[in-house]
N, C-alpha and C positions, 0 to 999 in steps of 0.2 A: 659571503655566499648569497647567491641569488635566492629570491623568495620562491618556494615551490609552487608550481601551477596545479591548483586543486580543482580546476574546471573540468567538467564532464559533458560529453555530447551524446545524447540519446535521440537518434533520428535527427529532426530539425530543432529539437529542444536542447538548449544550451543551459547548463547549470553552473554557477560559480563555484560549487563544491558538491561533493556526493551526498550531503545531508539534507534528506527530505522528512517532513513531518507526516506520519501515517494518518490515513483516514480514520476518523472516529476517536482520535485521542487529543485533538486540539480544536474541537467544534469547527468553526469557519474562520479561525485564524484570530479573531479579536480576543478570544478567551486566553490566549497564550502570550499575546503582544506585550503585556507588561513584564514578562519573565525573560524573553528572548527577543533579541533584535531581528525582526523578521527580514530586514533588508540584508542580513548576512547569510541567510539560509540558501540551500540549494533550490528548494521548492516547498510549497505547502500543498498537501492533498486535503481537499475538504472532506468533511463528514459526508457520508453516502447521501446522495439526492435522488428522490423518486419524483414522478410526475406530480403527484398530489402529496400533501402532507401525511406523514404517518406518525401515529401515536406509539407504535412499537409495542413490546411486551409488558405486561404488568410486573410490578416489583414482587419480590426481590430479583433484581436483574444482574447483580455483580456479586462475586464472592472471591476472597483470597484463596489461593492454594499454595502448597509448597513450591517456592521459586516461580510463581506466576499468579495469574488470576483467570477466572471464568467470567465471560459476559454473555448475556442473551438480551441485549438492548432491544434488538428486533428492528434495527435500521430506522430508529426514529429520526425524523427530519422535517423541516418546514416546507419542502417542496420546491420545485425550480423556479416558479414565478416569485415567491417570497424571498428566495435567495437572491435573485436578481435585483429586487427591489430594496432589500434590507441589508444584505451582507456585501454585495459588491461595492456599494460607495466607500465603506470602510477599507476594503482591500485595495482600493485604488490608490490609497495613500502610500503604498509599499512597492518597492522595486523588487519583486520576488516573483518567480514564476508560479502560477496558480493552476493546479491540476484538479479538475472536478471528478470526483468519484461518483459513478452512476450505478444505482441498484434498482432493479426492476423485476415485475412479476410476470411479464410477458415480452416477447421479442418486440412487439409494437411499442411497449413503453420504453424500452431502451433506445429505439429509434427516435421516438418523439422527444424524449429528453435531450438527445444529442442535437436534433434539429433546432430546438429552441436555444440551447446553450451555446452552440458553436458561433452564433452571431455576436456573442459578447466578446469585445476584443480583449478584455482583461483575462479571459480564460485562455490558457496557453496549450492545454492538452487535456485528455480524458483518461481516467483510470476506470475500466469497466469491471465491476465487482460481479463475477459470475456464480458466487456462492450463495445464490438466491433461489427460493423455490419457484418453480414454473407453475403457475396456477392453471395454465392451459393444459398441462400435461399431468394433472393429478398431484402436483406438489413435488415432483421430482426436481432435484437440484440440477440447475443448468450446468454448473461446473464439474458435475460428475459424468458428463456425456461429452466426449471429444467433438462429436459432430455438432452439437448444439453450441458449444464454444466457438466452433468455426463459423456457424450460421450468424451467431451474434456479432462476431468480429466483422464479418462481411457486410452485415446490414449497417452497423455503425460507421464503418469505414466509407461506405457509400454517401454518407451525409455529413462528412467533415473532413477538411484538409488538414486539420490539426492532428498532432501525434495521438495515436490510440495505443494504450497500455491495457494489457488483460491481466487482472488480478487473479492468480490461479489458486485453487484449493489443494491442500496437501492430502485431503482425504480420498486419494485415489491410488491405484496401484503403480502406474508410471506417469509421473507428472510431465515427462518430456514429450509424451504423445500429445498432451493438451498444448504445450508450448508450440509444437510443430503445427498443430491445427490452426492455432492463433497466427503464426507467421505466414502460413499458406494463404490465409485469408485477409491479409493486410495489416496485422498488427505491427507497430513499430517497436514494441517492447513487451515484456511481461513482468509483473510483480510477483514474488515468490518468497514467503508463502502467506496465505491467509491463515486464520486460526485452525487449530485441531479441534475436533470434537471431543468434549470431556464433560464429566459430571461430578458432583460432590454431594454426599449425604450427611444429614445429622444423625448420629448414632443413638441419640436419646428419643428423638420423635420419629426416626426411621423415614424422614421426608427429605426430598432433595432441597438443597440449600438455595437453589434458584427456581423460581416459579415455572420456567420453561423446561425443567428437568435436566436438559443438556444445554451446553453453551460453548462458546468458542474459548479455548485455552490459549493464552499468550504469556509472554514474559520469558525469562532466561531458561525456564524448563524446556522449551521447544526449540532453543537454538541449534542443538546438534541435528535435529530433524531438518530444520530449515536449510542448514548449511548442506546436508546431504541432498536435498532436493535442488537446490541452486546448482550444486556440482553436476547432478544428473542432467539438468537442462544444458548447462554449459558444454558437457561432453558430446551431447547429441544433437542439439539445434543452435544454429548460429543466429542468435537474436540477443539484443541487449536485455539484461536481467536487472531488476531492482530488488535487492535482497531485503527480506523482512523477517524478523522473528528472534526476539530476546536480545536485541542489541542494547547492552548496558554501559558500554564505555568505547573509547577509540580503538582499542585492541579488537573488539568484536567487529568494527567497521572494516579494519584491515583484513580480518579473517574472511569475512563476506566478500571482499573484493578479490582475494586470492583464489577462492573457490569459483569465481565467475561473475560476481556482481559488478555492474558499472556504477551504481549509486545504491544507496540503502535508504530505508525508512525507519525512523525512531518512533516507536509506539508506546508500549506500556511504561517505559521509562519516563515519559511525559508526565504521568501521574505521580511518580515519586519525586522527580526533580525537574520541573518545567524549565529550568535554566540550563540543564544538561546539554542540549543540542549546541548552544553557543560554546560551551567549554570543549566540547568534542572537536569542533572545528579548529580551535587553536592547537589542540594536542595533535591532531592530524598533521598540521603544518610543521609542528615541531618534530614529529616522528619522520616526516619525509626530509626535512632538513638534515637531521642527524644520520639518516640512513643513506643519504646521497641520492634521493629520489627526485628527480626534477619535475616529473608529471605523475600525479597520483593515478592518472588513468592507466599508466603502464603496469599497475598492480593487478588489473582485471584478468581473471583466468591465468594467473602466473604460477599456478599450482605444479609440483613435481610429484608425479605419482610413481616414480621409479624407485 
């Protein structure tokens, strides 16, 4: 039997398989390189980058929850200039697509980050994190306004020829309208979903367990929500989707592809077992062989709703 083709095409971005490492869960790649062979991955998505370094929120910034975790890191990062000088040299050692996640506080900052980073040949694509507060508009979240998502997409698209992926927030009524806005303004794909808003309290002190009070909920607890959001986008908008949310094994990857994902991102699982992505890739190949699937891409949006 021939070896199944696990390759995926998202716009001009070609991945050897659908497994990507999610932003914020593997740092800038070097942190996880001793546990997983980066050369075998579909892609790495960097920790969010802003124009200048960010300290993020004060601790406590992470707490476990039933079937998941809350984080309020606050987009801590070293900034684009330090990233280019300190992190890119290490990443050049590997033959794996590199996707830079950009987080910003203003429209201008998204554009400036893109303009600087697009000239680095090692960077293959951009994932734009729109779940950030817009300081120019009183702190409203960019990703909760479909027209703002459209404007960010349009402005970033104008300054790079590389694939642009918009990472969508699930904390909206109809995520498909945001995916539509991204597509109409030049996005090559969308990532869905970012974390859900959650909180957790200590019953003895009556204080929140994280200093920021609320944080982003991730892990297997959010998988059903993520699947429903991916399905909604798939049914209403013709755009490649990168599925994210509580993927813990190869079966979850297949499920995300069936509801519409072209590829997936592994996030919280990296904290539990950083070698898991490598194992999942082998298991996907085995599944496809046994199921008689010659190309894993044929699973995308193969749902039967009748």
